LUMLOTI-589602 format. One record per residue (C-alpha): x, y, z. Coordinates in steps of 0.02 Angstrom, whole numbers, padded with zeros to 5 digits, always signed. Each point is the difference from the previous one (the first is absolute). Layout:
BEGIN
XYZ ...
This chain:
BEGIN
-00657+00822+00031 -00054-00137-00121 +00061-00176+00046 -00005-00141-00128 +00040-00183+00034 +00061-00116-00139 +00020-00185+00039 +00098-00123-00104 +00014-00183+00046 -00056+00045+00177 -00159-00001+00098 -00025+00125+00140 -00146+00023+00117 -00095+00163+00017 +00063+00014+00180 +00182+00006-00059 -00043+00127-00136 -00089+00109+00129 +00151-00009+00116 +00115+00048-00145 -00115+00144-00046 -00001+00067+00179 +00190-00003+00004 +00015+00084-00170 -00113+00143+00052 +00122+00040+00138 +00130+00049-00131 -00102+00159-00028 +00055+00064+00172 +00179+00007-00067 -00041+00074-00172 -00175+00053-00051 +00034+00019-00187 -00011-00188-00039 -00142-00018-00125 -00008-00188-00028 +00082-00161+00058 +00004-00168-00088 +00038-00159+00097 +00046-00154-00102 -00012-00164+00097 +00087-00148-00080 +00051-00177+00048 +00152-00081-00082 +00109-00144+00054 -00071-00011+00176 +00020+00186+00034 -00130+00137+00011 +00059+00154-00097 -00073+00170+00039 +00034+00149-00112 -00064+00172+00051 +00004+00145-00124 -00050+00174+00060 -00028+00149-00112 +00032+00171+00082 -00029+00138-00127 +00093-00090-00138 +00138-00067+00114 -00010-00189+00003 +00057-00092+00156 +00016-00187-00001 +00029-00128+00137 +00010-00188-00024 +00036-00143+00118 -00031-00185+00019 -00031-00118+00145 -00090-00164+00032 -00127+00102+00099 -00102+00128-00102 -00014+00121+00148 +00188+00002+00031 +00035+00032-00184 -00128+00140+00000 +00073+00081+00157 +00178-00004-00075 -00059+00076-00164 -00098+00133+00095 +00156+00047+00100 +00093+00024-00164 -00137+00118-00061 -00003+00094+00167 +00189+00025-00008 -00013+00068-00178 -00143+00115+00048 +00096+00070+00148 +00157+00022-00105 -00097+00091-00137 -00089+00111+00127 +00168+00049+00078 +00068+00034-00173 -00145+00116-00038 +00030+00094+00163 +00186+00023-00031 -00011+00037-00187 +00038+00174-00056 -00108+00074-00135 +00065-00052-00169 -00011+00122-00144 -00033-00087-00163 +00019+00086-00168 -00142+00008-00124 +00000-00169-00083 -00069-00046-00168 -00062-00177-00019 +00008+00007-00190 +00137-00110-00072 +00080+00036-00167 -00038-00134-00131 +00185-00033-00034 +00046-00038+00180 -00031-00185-00022 +00095-00037-00161 -00036-00163-00089 +00168-00089+00003 -00064-00179+00003 +00036-00137-00125 -00147-00087-00083 +00064-00172+00057 +00015+00062+00178 -00185+00052+00005 -00069-00166-00063 +00101-00111+00118 -00047+00090+00163 -00178+00014+00060 -00069+00115+00133 -00094-00111+00122 -00063+00132+00121 -00044+00182-00016 -00027+00113+00150 -00057+00181+00006 +00035+00115+00148 -00007+00186+00035 +00168+00088-00006 +00017+00124+00141 +00118+00147+00024 +00122-00026+00144 +00183+00014+00048 +00117-00151-00014 +00004-00020+00190 -00191-00011+00004 +00004-00126-00144 +00120-00113+00093 -00112+00009+00154 -00153-00045-00107 +00097-00143-00080 +00046-00069+00172 -00180+00016+00061 -00060-00101-00151 +00139-00128+00017 +00052+00020-00183 +00176+00001-00071 -00030+00153-00112 -00120+00148-00012 -00046+00117-00145 -00040+00181+00040 +00010+00177-00070 +00142+00096+00082 -00063+00159+00088 +00169+00086-00029 +00026-00035-00185 -00177-00044-00059 +00064-00155-00089 -00046-00183+00021 +00123-00090+00114 +00019-00174+00073 +00071-00040+00172 +00057-00178+00031 +00075-00104+00140 +00180-00050-00033 +00073-00167+00048 +00118+00083+00125 -00151+00069+00097 +00005+00177-00067 -00114+00087-00123 +00026+00049-00182 -00083+00138-00102 -00027-00013-00186 -00016+00167-00090 -00031+00022-00187 +00139+00074-00104 -00034+00114-00147 
């Protein structure tokens, strides 16, 4: 398991980093498929913020917490990751084998029609662009992945229909699924 430390506005001693590294290695006893872990240590407004991101075969687990003490913030974030790892491991044990149809990743050129006005394009500017791999999964798996990442929506390719879908968190606490219409 590869462990990377990123520090922002914070200074940490090598002893604290070694302690964190020893605790992170213990995660492997729960789930041995974790390939790399990134620990971001930050200091804002009198609080130490620790963000741990673990990658387990493409599944991203994220835990974040803050405290005036760096070690307490790290321990709380680590408990979040451990809980997610245990939940995912239990899910893998209970999961029945899912049959997915043959899926083509080729999109027809006319699927994204150009229905924009010229004025609309010039007034709005894209300030950030992000690329990510789109994986094949069921909507229930996509909601689980969205919760693990802490996001409010998640884009995926549906294993049942083969189409791009989006799951999102609704204001009432439930989940929504966006499916394309032909």
